[in-house]
C-alpha positions in Angstrom: 0.6 0.0 0.2 2.4 1.9 1.1 5.3 1.8 -2.2 1.7 2.3 -4.4 1.3 5.2 -2.6 5.0 6.4 -3.2 4.7 5.3 -6.8 2.1 7.5 -8.0 3.5 10.3 -6.0 6.2 9.7 -8.2 4.5 9.3 -11.4 2.8 11.8 -10.8 6.2 14.2 -9.6 8.0 12.8 -12.8 4.4 14.6 -15.4 4.4 17.9 -13.4 7.9 17.8 -14.6 7.6 16.7 -18.2 4.6 20.0 -18.3 6.8 22.2 -16.9 9.8 21.0 -19.6 6.9 21.4 -22.2 6.2 25.0 -21.1 9.4 26.0 -21.2 10.0 24.8 -24.7 7.5 26.1 -25.8 7.5 29.6 -24.6 12.0 29.4 -25.9 10.3 28.0 -29.2 7.8 31.7 -28.5 10.3 33.9 -28.0 12.8 32.1 -30.8 10.4 33.2 -33.2 9.6 36.3 -31.9 13.3 37.6 -32.6 13.8 36.1 -35.9 10.6 38.0 -37.1 12.0 40.9 -35.7 15.7 40.5 -37.1 13.6 40.1 -40.6 11.3 43.4 -39.8 15.1 45.4 -39.2 16.5 43.9 -42.7 14.5 44.4 -44.7 14.2 48.4 -42.7 18.1 48.4 -43.8 17.4 46.9 -46.8 15.2 50.4 -47.7 16.9 52.6 -46.2 20.3 51.4 -48.3 17.5 51.6 -51.7 16.9 55.4 -50.5 17.5 58.2 -52.7 21.1 60.1 -51.0 19.7 63.8 -51.9 17.0 65.6 -54.1 18.6 64.8 -57.6 19.2 61.6 -57.3 15.4 61.5 -56.0 14.2 63.5 -59.3 16.1 61.5 -61.7 15.0 57.9 -60.7 11.3 59.9 -60.4 11.3 60.5 -63.9 12.8 57.5 -65.2 10.3 55.3 -62.8 12.7 54.0 -61.1 11.3 55.0 -57.2 
């Protein structure tokens, strides 16, 4: 009887550990996805900044040629 109680307690403890680890993994995965998305946005912002017209003359040339 006592052995069964100890075994059931140990099993419950293991189940709680598994749930806690799965939750932690899920949170870590969500943080990773958010970080990847933030880096993607930053990369797109940097690319847009590199493609921008440097001065008014370049902007006018782009507008005239239809490359804006």
